[in-house]
N, C-alpha and C positions, 0 to 999 in steps of 0.2 A: 447443377449447383448444389453444394453441400447444405444440408438443413441443420439449423441450430435451434435448441430449446433454451429459453431463459427462465430460470427458477429464481424468483426474487421475493424478498420479504414484503416490500412496499414499492408501489410505483406512483409516486407523486412528483410534482414539479421540483426539479433540482435535487431529487434523490439520486443515489448512485445508479439506480435503474434508469432514470431519465437521462443522465449525462453519459452513461456508457451503453446500455442497451439501445437508447435512442439513436446513437450514432450508427448502429447496425441497420437502422431503418432510413434515417435521413442522409447519411453519409458522414465522412470523417473530415472535419475542417482541419487543415494543416497549414504550413507556411506557404500561403499563396494559392492553395488549391483546395477543392473539396473532393476527397477520394470516394469513389462509388463503392459500396459494399460488394464483396466478392462471394459472400455466402448469404443464404436466405434465413431470416428469422421465421421459423415455422410454427412456434408455439410459445405460450406464456403460462406460467403458474405464478399466482400472486398470493402470498400467505395471509396478508392483512389488507383490508380495504378501508382506508381512512376517508374522511369527508372530502379531501382534496385529491382523491385517487384519479389518475388519468389513464389507467389501463384500458377501461372501456372505450375511451376516445381513441386511443392508440389502436386497439383492436379493430374498431370500425374504419378508421382512416387507412390502415395498411392491410386489412384483411388477415390479421394474425389472430387465430383463435386463442382464447383464454380458457384453459382447462381447469376443472375443479380439483384435480389431484396432480401430484408430481408424476405419478405413473402415467396418467393420461397425456401429460405434456411430452413425456419422453417416448411414448409409443404412438403418439398422434391418434389416440383413441383405439389402438389395436391391441395385439397381444404381446408384441416384442418391441425391442428398441428400434425406433424408426428415425432417429436423428443421428447426425454425424459429429456433434459437439454440444457442450453444455456450458452456459454462462450461469454461474451460481453467485448471486448477489444477496448475501445475508447482511445487509446494512440498512439501518433506519427501521423504525417500527416501534410498536408499543410492547416492548419486552422488558422483563425485570432487570434490575441492577442488584448486585450483591454488595456485601459489606466492604469489599475492596474497591468499590466504585467501578466495577467492570460491567459493561452492558452485555447481557446474556443472550446474544443472538444465536439462533438455533442452527449454526452452520454444520455441525456434525450431523444433526438429524437430517438436514436437507441432503448432505452427502451420503448418508446411509440409504436414503430413498433412491438417489441417483444410481449409486453403485449396486443397489439391489436389483434394479432393472437390468443393468449391465450383466450382472452375474447370472441371472436367470435366462438372459438372451445369449449368453456365451460369447460376448465380445465387449471390449472396452473402447471408449471413444474419448477424445480430448475434453478435459474439464478445466475451466478457469474459475478460481475462487477469489472473490473480491476481498481485499485487505487481509487481516490475519486469519489463519486457519481456524482458530478457536480461541476463546478466552481462557482455556486451560490446556496445559501441556498434554495430558493424556488423550484428549480428543483431537488435538492438533496432530499428534504423532499417529493416531489411528487413521486420520484422513490421508496422511502422507503414505502410510503403509498400505492402506486399502487400494489406493490408486495404483501403486506399484504392483500389488498382487494381481490386479485385473489388467495389467499392461495398458492402463489408461494414461496417456500423456497428461501431465498436470502442471499448471502454472497458477500462481497466486500472487497476492500482494497489492501494493499501492501504485498509484500513477506517478509518484514522485521520482522513481529512478529513471523514468523516460520523459520527464518534463525538460523545459529549457534550463540551461546552465549559463550564468552570466557572471564573470567570463567563463567560456567553455573550459571545463576541466574533466578529464577522465584519466584515471591512473592506468598505465599499462599493466598487464598481468605481471606479477612478481616485482612490483614497485617496492623498494625498501622503506616501508612505512614504519614509523615508531609509535605514533599515537594520533588520534583524530577525534574531532568533536562535531556534532550536529546540533544546531539551535532551532527551536521551534516555538510554538505557542498553542493555546487552547487546552482542552481537557487531556489529562494524562492517558486515558484509555483511547480516546478517539484520535488524538493527534500525536500522542506519544508513539503510537505505532508508525505513523507517517515519518516522524523524525528518526526513529530507529531504522527505517528502510533507507533513508538518506544516508545515514552512517554506514549501514551494512553493504549497500551496493558499491561503496567505495572501498571499505575496509577489506572486503573479500578478495580484492585484487592485490593484496600485499604478498611479499615474497613467501613462497611456500603454500599459499592458498589458505582457505579457512580451516581452522582447527577446533572451533567451538569456544564456549564461554565458561570459565571456571567459577566466577562469582559475580554477583550483582548487588549494588548498594544504592538505595534511594535516600537522598537528603532533601529537605524542604526549608523554605523560609530563611530566617536570619542565619541558620546554620550553613546555608549555601554561601552567602556572602562572607561569612567568617572563614570558611574553608578557602574561598577564593582569594582572601587577603594574605594567606600564609605564603611564606617564601617557598618558591618551587611549585606553586599551583599551576601545573602544566595546562589544565583544561581551561583556566580563565583566560590566558593569553590567546589560546586558539579560538575561544568563543568570541573574543574581541575581533580577531581577524575575520571570522565568519560573518559577524554582524556588519563589519565595514564594507562588505560587498553589496549590502542592501541599501537602496537609496531612500529618500525621505517619504516615498509613497508606502514603504513597507515597515517603517519603524518611527519611533518618536525621537526627537532631538534630545541630547544630553546622555547621561549614563544609564546603564541598565538599572542600577539601584534607584534612580530618580523616578522610575515609572513602574517597576515590577516589585510589588510588595510581597509576593509569595512565590519566589522562583522554585523550580524543582530540578533536581540533578540526578541523573542515573549514571553511576560509575560502573563500567563494564571491564572486568579483568578477563582477558582472553587466555586460553590455555597455552599459547606459545609466547606469552609475555607482552603481547600488544595491548595497548590501553585505549579504550574508547569511552566517550561520555556523551550524554544527551542533556542539554540545558533548555528548559522550558521557561520562556520569558513573557508571560501574559502581561499585557499593559504596555510593554516596550516594543515587542516585535509582532508583525502581522505576516511574516513570511518565514521560509525555511532556508537555512544556509549551512555550509560545511567548511571546515578547515582541517588540515592535516600537517603533521611535522614528519619529515623524512629523517632517516638515520643521520644524514649529514647536517641536520637542523634546518634545512630549507622548509619554509612554510608556504603552503598553497591553499587557496580558498575560492569558493564560488557560491553564488546565490542560486538555489533551486527555485526557479521562478514559475509560478502557476498563473493561470488566467482565472481571475475571480477573487483572489485574495486582495486585501486592502481596499475593499469596496468596489473593485472593478467588476463591471457586468460583462457578459459574453457567453460563449458557448462552452466554457470549461474545456478548451481545446487540448489541454494537457491529457485529457482522457482519450483524445483521438490517437495519440501515439501508443498508449496502453492498448486501446481497442484494436489498432492495426496489427500490433504484435500478437495479440490473442487470435485475431483472424488468421494470421500467418500460421499459428499452431494448428488451428482447425484445418487449414488447407494442406499443410505439410506433415502433420503428426509429430512435429518436433517442437518442444518448448523453446522459447526464445531466450530464456535465462533460467538459472537453477531455482527450482521450487524450494531447495534446501535453505535458500536465503530467507524465505518467508517462514519456514519452519523454525529457524533460529530466532528471527525477530519476534515471532509469536511467543516463544518460550521466554525470551528476554523480557518482554513486556509483562508477562504474568509474574516473573520473578521480581521485577522492579516494584510492581504494585503489592506483592506479598511482603517485600522488604519494608515498604512504607507502612502497611497495615500492622506489621509486627514491631513497629517502633523504630523504623529506619535502621534496621540491623543489616550487617553484611551477610548475604545469603549465598552459601556455596551451592553450585548448580552442576553436579556431576552428570545429570541427565542431558545437559546441553552440549554433549560431545559430538556436535554436528560438524563433520569434516567434508569439504567439497572444494572444487576448483571453479572459479568463474570462467565463463566462456563468452566469446564474441560472436553472437549469432543474431543480434537485433537486426531485423529487416527494416525497421522504421525508427527514426529518431529525429528530433527537431534539427533544422538546418540553420537557424538563426539564434542569437543569444537571448532573445526575449519574444513574447507572443506578438505575432504580426497583426496589423489592423484587419487584414482579410479574414482573420479567424473570429472576429468579434460577433458577427450576426449572420451566420450562413443560412439559417432557416428561422422562420417565426416560431416563438415558443408555443408549446402546447399548454393550455391552462385548464382544460377540462370543462 
């Protein structure tokens, strides 16, 4: 059985380490079944130990050693790389924020340590990086390039592209898309990324494939509503269609303006003329959704439905489908979707927050010339339009 190391910033209840790494120990709750892990979690490294840490409990319960260094976790205390894959989860923890309100998680530093062991051992192994590659483009691109240099299969990103969709919608490759919008909620750094991944996992399937982003603009507050009232505001009508797929459990009744005092809008100008937008609706929305307009003016929309939003309790089973596809990469050596998606969304998020910081200016982004083609390789995806009851409590919570 292949051995996996987990390198995490924090392991506390409901952290990403808990809801993702935990499934490699307990099993993966899916639609109607609990999938048994096919790889062995062989080691842990935890960068910070808060008062509610559960890594010690996990270590004792499952016999997984917690090493004091990343090198130790990857070599299992020896001299060379001794694992077959790495889970890198640099999410949560007591790390600084900068003036752009970006949380400065040390993902590049963690990746430098991981790839350093690979380089000195003379072999690369698959790595999954949770969420965006880095808070800044230089480090994100370095991580992407370093994995390629070492022939280390690389996946990254959010659980949103592999969560439930209601109604189910997936564009075929080379769909003639004209423009698209994703709607979300919460902080611009933490959930702006999730919402960008919702948009990008659909937009990348347009005719010709992905070409990159030429410019990004962030708007906020009343300026968003004013722009939306203008004649020909393409993104506002699509945002309404996206929100219409979400039921009363995930949004407030009435209009967006009634409940969202400070909306945020990211306008994305793609290099091939495609238009994308992200609309963050705190106070109105508690879910994420998507809508697109095709060249023939047809509008399609869907709710990206997660388990745990809107106050729902459960096992965060949408992480099961992410985890199972990561596991598939560990076993096969083949990423299940393009890491270029997350490289592009990482850069787009930084650009949007820079636009905001610099006074909501239009920011040209020639460095975001990321071209790639989507591919259909997902081994695991939800089979139902919404989380099944059997996913709600597959194992008792670890409380430490």
